N, C-alpha and C positions, 0 to 999 in steps of 0.2 A: 495619470493611472485614468487609465478608463476602465466606461463601463457600459453595459449595452441594457435596454431595457426593455418590459418586455414585449413592447413593440417593435424590438429589433432593432431601432433606432442607439446611438452611439453616445456616453454622455462624457469626455477629460473635463476634471478637476483636478488643478494645480497643485497649487503653491495654497488656496483658499482651506484645501483639505487640514493644512497646518497652523492655516487662523484660529480657523476655529475653537479644539483646544486650547491653544496657544494663550485664548485669553484667561483660561485659568488661571494659567500662573500671572500672568501681566495684566489686568484689568485692564492698562493705563492705556493698554493697544486698539481700546475702546474711550475714548476718555472718562475710565472711573477712577477714582481714587483711593478706593480702597486694598485693601492687601491681597493679595495672592493665594490662590489652595496652601502653596507649603508653609507661605507664612504663619499664615491661620492656624494651621495644624502647631505647626511648634508653640506658638504664640499660646493656645490651649495650653497645651504640656506644662509650659513655662510654669501656667499659672495652675494649672493643678499640686497639690501633696507634695512636697518635695518626697513623699518615699514614695510616694506610684508612678512618678519622671519616670524613673526607669524605665518601669514591666508596659505605661504607654508605649514609647519611646523602641520598644522593639516588640510592640504588639496592632500595627497599625494595618487596617481590614480595609480593600479597599473593595465599594458600591457603592448601584446603578453602572446606567449608559456608561456613563463619560468616562467613563474608568478602563471600558475601552477601546479607546484610542490610540491606535500602536504606538509602539511606547511609555505608554502614563505611567507604569509601576516603577518606570527606571530613570522616568523623567524627574516624579516625585521624589524621590530617593534619592536620587542626586543633591537635586532643591532644598531636602530637609538635611543632607547635611554639610551645607555651606552654611545653616541656619545655625544646626541643635551646638549644645558642648559638643567638644569635642572625643570626653572621655564616655560616650556614651556611644553604644552599639544599636543599631538602629534596623529595625526588621518586615517587613510590609508584604500580609498576605495578598496575593491577588483573585479569589476565588473562584473556579470558573465560574459558578450560577449567580457570581454578582451583577449580572443587570437587572437578575428580578430579587436580588435579596433583602433589599427595601421589602420590597413589596410582601415577604414571607417575612418579616418584621415585623411588619405592622401588623401582618392578617395574624401574627402568632400573641400579639398582644394587646388586638380587640379581642381576642378570645377568653385573655382571664378573666378569672368575676373579678378581677380587683381594679377591673381598669376602669369599669364604671363609675369608681371613685375620680378618677383625674377627669372624665366628662367638665368639661365650664362652659355654662349655656350663655348665650347671648346676654342675658341680664348681668347674670354670675361678671362679664367682660363690663360690658357696659359700668355697673353701680362698682365692681372693683379695679379694672387696667391690668394689667398686665400681670401685675402680684398676683392674682390665686391664682393664676400658672403657675407661679413662684411654689406656691402653698400647698396646691394642691396634686406636682405629681415631683414635689423631694421630699 
């Protein structure tokens, strides 16, 4: 694929265009040993309450700029279908505003009066470690 830059020069991007988003599904391509996004998603749902799992599988929402890669939603759907229980219906929503949805959600959270109770100071974190985050947010 050729792209024209503002100065008029041409830039050709070949296979690298697909390798970057592939790392989200296969971190082993860059030598990492953690799970890909589909495995993390299914693992999180499977660790949830049994009564919630069906609802969670039917309400997967894409957000953030990395989800804008061409074919990302279809690829994620295919990978999740391979890993999820066969009898479950999977639905993935890809809102048009997903590039900014993480920022929008954060700004809404920050504007809530109750959000101040969730703040963790450096001293609190140093004193209690990561337990303080769980205590203040759940």
